[in-house]
N, C-alpha and C positions, 0 to 999 in steps of 0.2 A: 351343091345338093348331092346327096348320096345316091349312087347308082343302084338300080334294082338288082337283087340277087338272082342268079340263074335258078330256074324252076327245079333243076335236078339236084341242087345242093342244099345242105342244111343251113339254117340261119347262121350268119356270120357271128352274131353274139354268142350263139351256142358253141360254135367251133372255137372261138377265142377262149371260152371257159374250159373246154375240154383239153385243148393242146397245152394249156398252162401246166397240166400235170402229166402230159404224155411224153414218151420217149421219141427219139428221132425216126424210128422205123415202125412206130405203132400205127394201127389203122386210122385213128383220128388225125394223126399228123399227115398221113398220105392223103386222106380225104380233104384236109385243109389245103394242101398243095395243089391238088386238082381243081379245087374251087377257085383258087387264086389264078391258076393258069387261064381259066376261061372267063373270069369276071372282068367287067370293064373297070377303068380307073375310077377311084372315088375314095371317100373317107373310110368306108367299111373295109374295102380291100387293103388300104394302107394300114389300118389298125390290125388286121389279121396278119399282114406281112411283118409288122413289128413284133407281134406275139410269137410268130414262128422263129424269127431270127434271134430273139433274145431268150427263148425258152428251149424247145426241143432241138432246134437247128443252130444253137449257139456255137458249136464246135465244127460242124460240117453242114454245108448248104450248097445246092447246085448254083453254077455261075449265072444261069439265066434268072434265078430268083434274086441274086444280088444286083444284077443289071436292072431288073424290074424295079427294085427299090430305089436305085439311083435315078432312073428315068421318071419315076413317079414324082420325086422332088423337083426335077427339072421342068416337068410339064405342069406343075401346080401353078395356078394363077396367084400372083402375089397378093397378100392381104393388105388392106390400108395400114400405112405407117409401119409396115414390117417389110424391110427391104430384102432380108435374107431368109425369113421364115424359119430360122433355126436349123432347118435341114436335118431333122432327127433321123430319117430313114437313110440318108446319104452317109451320115456319120457312122451309123451302125453297120452299113454295108461295106464301106471302105476300110473300117477297122476290124472287120470280121476275119477270123483265122483262115477262112477259105478264099479270101480275096487275094489275087495275085498282084505282085508288084507291077507288072506290066499294065494291068487294068487300072491300078491307081494312077500310074504315071500318065496314061492316056486320058483319064478323066481330068487330072489337074492341068494338063496342057490346054484343055478346052474350057475350063471353068473361069469365072470372072474373079477379079481381085477381091471383091467383097465376099464371095463365097469361100475364097481361100482363107480369109481371116476367120470366118465362122468355123471352119474345120480345124483351126489351130488352137482351140481352147484347151484349158487345163485337163478336162476330164477325158480327153481323147487318148487312144492307145498309142504305144510307142511307134508302131509301123506307120500309122497315119501321120503322126507328128513329124517323123523323119521325111515322109513324102512331101509334107507341106513346106518344110525347111528347104528341101532340095528344089522344089518348084519356085519358091520365092527367090532363091539365089539365081535360078536359071533366068527368070524373067526380069530381074532388076539390073539396070545399067550400073556400071562401076565408075567411080570418079566423077559423078555428076554433081555439079554445083547448083545451089538453089537459085531459082529465078522466079519472078512473079507469075509466070505462066504455070508453074507447077502447083499453084494454089487452086486453079480451076481444072487442071488436068493432072491430078496427083499420080505419083509413082505407085507401083504395087505395095511397097513398104508403107507409104502413107495411108493407103486404103486399109491395109491389114491392121495398122495401129489404131484405126478408128473403132476396132472391136475390143470390147472389154473381156477380162478374164482369160487372156492369152496364156498358152503354155510357156513355161520359162524359156525353152529352147526357141520357140517361135518369136517371143518378145525380144530377147536379148541377142541371141546368136544369129538371128536372121533379120527381123524387122528393123531394129535400131541400127544394125550394121549396114543395112541397105538404104538407109535414109540419105537424101541429098546432103552434101557437105555444105559448109558455110559459103558466103559470097566469094566469088573468084578474086584472086589477087591480080594486081596490075601486071601485065605481061611485058611492060617496058616499051611497047610499040603503040598501043592505043592512045588516042588523045586523052590527056589527063582529065579534062572537064567532062568528056563523054563517059569516061570510066567512073568518075565520082558520081555522076548522076545514076548510072546503072548500078553502082555499088550501093547507093542509098536505097534504091528500090529493092535490090536483092536482100539487104539487111532487114527491111520491113517484112519481106516475105519469109525470111528465116525466123523472125520473131513470131509471125502469125502461124507458121507451121508448128512450132513448138507449143504455142498456146493451144492449138487444136489437139496435139498429142496428149498434153497433160490434162486437158479437160476430159478427153475420152478415157483416160486411165485414172479417173478420180477414185480415191480410196486405195490406190496402189502406186503411190508416187515414189516409194523407196526404190523401186526397181530402176526407173529411168535415172534417178539420182545416183544410184550405185554404178550404173553403166557409164555415166558421164564423168565419174570421178577421175578417170585417166585421160580425159579430153578437156583441157582447161577452157577452151572457147565455148564448148557446149555446156560445160558445167556452170559457167557464169550465166548463160542464158536461162538454163533450167532453174537455177536458184532465184534469179530475178523474177521469173514468172510465178514461181511458187509463192513468193512474197508479195509481188505487186499486181499480178493479173488475176489470180483466183485463190487467194489465201483462205477463203471461206470453205474451199473443198479439201484443204490439206488437213491431215490428221493432227490433232493438237500437239502430240509429242514431237512429230516431225517439224511442225511449224515453229516450235520453240527452238529446235536444233538449228534450223536454217536461219532463223532470226539472230540467234547467238553468234553463229559463224559470220553473219553479215556485219554485226556490230564490232567484231574483232578486227575487221579490215579498216576501221576508222583510225586505229593507232598508226597505221602506215601513212594515212593522209596527214595526220598531225606531224609525224616526223618529216615528211616532205615539206610541209609548211615551214617548220622551224629551220630546217637546213637551208631552204631557199631564201628565207628572210635574212639569215645570217650572211649569205652571199650577197644579197641585195644591199646589206648595210656595210659591206666592205671586206668581208672575209674572202679568201681564196677558197676554191673547192677543197684543196688539201687541208686548210685550216678548219673548214667546216667538218671535214671527216674526223679530224682530231677532236673537235669539240663534242661531237656526238658519237664518239667511238663506242661508248658503252651501249647506247641504244642500237647501233648497227650490229654490234656483236650479239646482242640478245635477240635480234630479228632472225627470221628464217632466211635461207639462201634466196628463195624467191622474192621475199620482201627487200633484201639487200640489193638484188639485181634491179628491182623496180626503182628504189631510191637512187641508185648510182646513175640511172639514166638522166636524172635532173642535175647531176653534177658535171655532165659533159660540157665541153666548151660551147657547143652550138646551142645548148639549153640555157645559156646565160643571157640571151637577148632580152630586151625589155618586155615584149609581149608574153613570151613563153615564161619568163621568170615571174611576171605578175600573175599569171595563171597558177603557177606552182605555189606562189605565196598564199594563194587563196584555197589551196587543196582541201584543208579541213572544213572550211565553211562551205565550199562547193559540194563536199560529200554529204553534209546534212541537208543542203538545199535540194540536191537531186533525190536523196532518200525521201524527204518530205513530200516531194511532188510525184514520185514514181513508186519506188519499191516499198516504201512504208506508208503510202497514202491511205490505204484502206485499213491498215493496222492502227493508225493514229486516229482515223475517222471512220469507224465501222458503219456508221449510218449512211455514208456515201456509196456503199456497195448495195446497189439496187438492181432489180430485174423487173422491167416494165413498171417502174414506179413503186415497187414493193421492196422492202428490205430483204436482203438475202439471209438465209439461215446458215449460221456458222457452225462448223464442227467444234471449233475452239470456244471455250467458255468466256464470259465477260471478264472474269477475274484474270484469266491468262492474257487477254488483250490489254487490260489495264496495267498488268505487270510489265508487258512488253513496251507499252507506251511510256511508262516511268523510266525504263532502262534507256530508251531513246532520248528522253528528256535529259537524263543525267549526262550523257555524252555530248548533248547539244550545249550544255553549260561550258564545256571545254571549247567548242567551236565559237560560242559567243565571246569567250575571253580572247580568242584569236581574231575576232572580227575587226576589220579596219574599214573606214570610209573610203569610197572610191573617189578620192579627191582629184586624181589625174584624168578622170574620164570626162570627155567633153559632153557626152550625152549619158547621164546617169541612168542606171537600169534598176527597176524595181524587182527584186528577186529574193529578199531575205525575210519577208514577213510570214511566209507559210510555215517554215520550220520554227521560227521564233514563236509564233502563236501556239504551235503544237507543244513546244517546250514549256511555255508558261502554263498551258492548260494541264499538262500531265505531271508537272513537278509537284511533289507533295508540299514543299515549302520553297519559296523563291528568295534567294539571298539578296541582300541590299545591293551588292555589287552588280548582280544580274539585272536588277530593276534599273539601275542607272545606265548600264550598257544597252539595255533594251530600249530605253528612251532615246539614246543616240541613234540606234538603228531606225526607229520611227522618224526621228528628225531628218536623217539622211534620205529616207523614203519620201518624205514630204518635199524635200528639196528636189528630188528627181521628178516628182509629180508636177512641181511648179515649172519645170523646163519643158514639159510636153506641149502645152498649148501654144506658147510663143513661137515655137519653131514649126508649127503646122500652118500652112497657108490655105488649108481647106478644112471643111467641117470634118471632125473626127469620125472614123468609121464605127460601125456598131461594135466590132471586136475591141477597138480602143476604148470606147465608152464603157463596155462591159468590164474590161480590165481595170479601168479607173474606179468603177463602182465597187468591184471586188476588193481592190486595195483599200479603199476607204472603209469598207466593212471590216476588214482585218484590223485596221488601225483602231476602229471603234471597239473591237473586241480586246485588243492588246492593252490599250491605255488604262482601262479600269483595273487591270492586273498590275500595272506599274505606274500608279498615279504620281504626279509631280508633287513633292512635299510642299506645304504652304510656307511662304516666307516668314521668318521669325518676326515677332512684334517688337517694336522699340521698347515697349513697356516690359518685355520679358528679358531684355538684355541687361545684365548687371553692370552698371557703370560705377566707377569710384564715387564715394560720397562727396558731396560738395563741402569744401572747408567751411568751418564755422566762421561767422563774422568776427574778425579780430581787428586789431589796429592796423594789421598789414593789408587788410582787404582794400583800403583806400589806395593802395599802390597799384591795384589792378587797372589796366587800361580801360578807358571808357569810350565807347564808340561815339562818334560825332553825328551819326545818322542811324536810323533804325533800318533793319533788314526784313526781307520778306521771304517767301518760299525759295528754297535753294535746290539747285539741280546738282546731285552728287556725282562726281566722276573721280574715282580713286579716293584721294584724300583732300578734295577741295570743293568749295561751294561758291556759287556766283549769286550776287544780290540782284533783286529785281524791283522791289517796292518796299514800303515802310512797314517793318515789324522788327521786334527785338530778336537778337540771335540767342541761341542756346550755347552758353560757354562750356568748354570742356573743363575737367577738373584741374588740368594744368594748362592754362591758356597760353598761347603763343602771342607774340606782339601782333597788333593789327595796325595796318597802315591807314592813312587818312582815306576815307571813302571817296569814291567817285562812281559814276553810273556803271562802270565796268569793274568795280573793285573786286578782287579775288581774295578771300579770307582763307588762310591755311590753318586748319584746326589740328590739334595734336591727336585727338582720338575721334575719327569720323564715325558716324553711326553705321552699323552693318546692314541696315535694311532701308529700302527707299520708301517704305510705307509704314506709317504708325497707325495701328488699329484702335488706339484709345483717343478719347476726346480731350484729354489733358496731357500735357507734356510733363514727364518726370525726370528728364535728363539733367543731372547735376543740380537740380533744384533752382535753376536760373530764372525760371519764369514765374510769374505771379499766379495765384490760384485761379483767376478768371481769364488767363491768357492761353489761347490754343496754340498747339505746336505748329511751328512753321512748316514742318513736314506734312502734317495733316491738313493744313490750310491749302 
């Protein structure tokens, strides 16, 4: 509530109007200064203070007036949902030409981290920005590695980066440089299991920290991406979060750039797969290098160093080599589940049950999905069943479904290979229940349900072709009846339905056989007689009611296959 104006002063609204056109030593200015000196704190006094400091006293102001402006912001009660209240008076006072460096430094030593971020915005003056940068460096620890505790008790740099619209110097030269580093490496003395557990928790905290930073800097993601370009570990995390954690907040042009860069890394996974499989199939690492010399020469130095790691002697062990042989498929598997999940399925990006609004257009998302599907065709061609696994894992349906949905046209080879992936998945599902001695948990039941839904989505896209009909198979015409036809062997008993296995059929009951165009000799029948035919049928099912093979049966006689 606004405080009552002193009875000896003019109305504050009148004074604000007058000082807007007055000079620094004019009577209206002096009258306004005296009114402020004796007036209690309130919105009217604050508005008159702002008018004085931005108009007649913009170049010169008494120190007590600047201090009053700062104190007014500090003493103001915070408004709901406004943690920093923008601090307009403090920003004007501390960036004022009459404000001394000592006063600024004293204020910053006492202010909170959140207020420090508010005062580091783009619109602030050079003196104020330099003071913010100096104070941020002063209060930030150096060489600090990320820990889960820093998510609940953030460092000053984390708090400052929660503010949008930061000045370039505050954003890059101070806040990002002062952020905690990645998870600490093993020191060689700590118990390895304890370190791994701590490292996993720190890695999760590292991801969460960068998710918060990128969410707070929505609309300005190029700056953290440019800053991380010289820091490979950070660059990987930033790019993965832009693609997989909040792609709906990324500018369309930048989203396409990051997605394109990510797809380019697939070629390295393909090269690792092919080189590792050549070693698995008998080549030595040196021979593998020679076979893929052109690909290695065309790759960058970073990519060559990465591939060379898989040619080391210790990387030729069974488990490690099997993982390397699956690199290309593992790349699309991980991308479909994590980094490309929302790009391939925009409808899954929801907030409290409502679809999120994307900055990128639907056409751009569809184009990116098609590009992912095209490289997935290469991964599908390199896919191999996990025949050596004792407990098969269901893991390849997600990216396979995304590929089939986003491909403009599905090649026949891809349909056939996709059916093999589904077949392998069904085999893996069949092994789950027998090895469980207890009722499956809800998560296992949910996973099984999800897999079956994916199969139901995939199979209509890659249907099994129907078997060819016997009537559609062109057989050689039966020879016309001549004098030589009586030389054909005549069976001494009739045959029934036959079970075909390769090129032979076994008799079971009385029906006449269908003779081939060039019959082979038939031995005397017995209950287990096996007849070898020169040209066996290519289908086990005849969809017609009449047999037309070689014209051997009468008009009213049904085919033994159909019977």
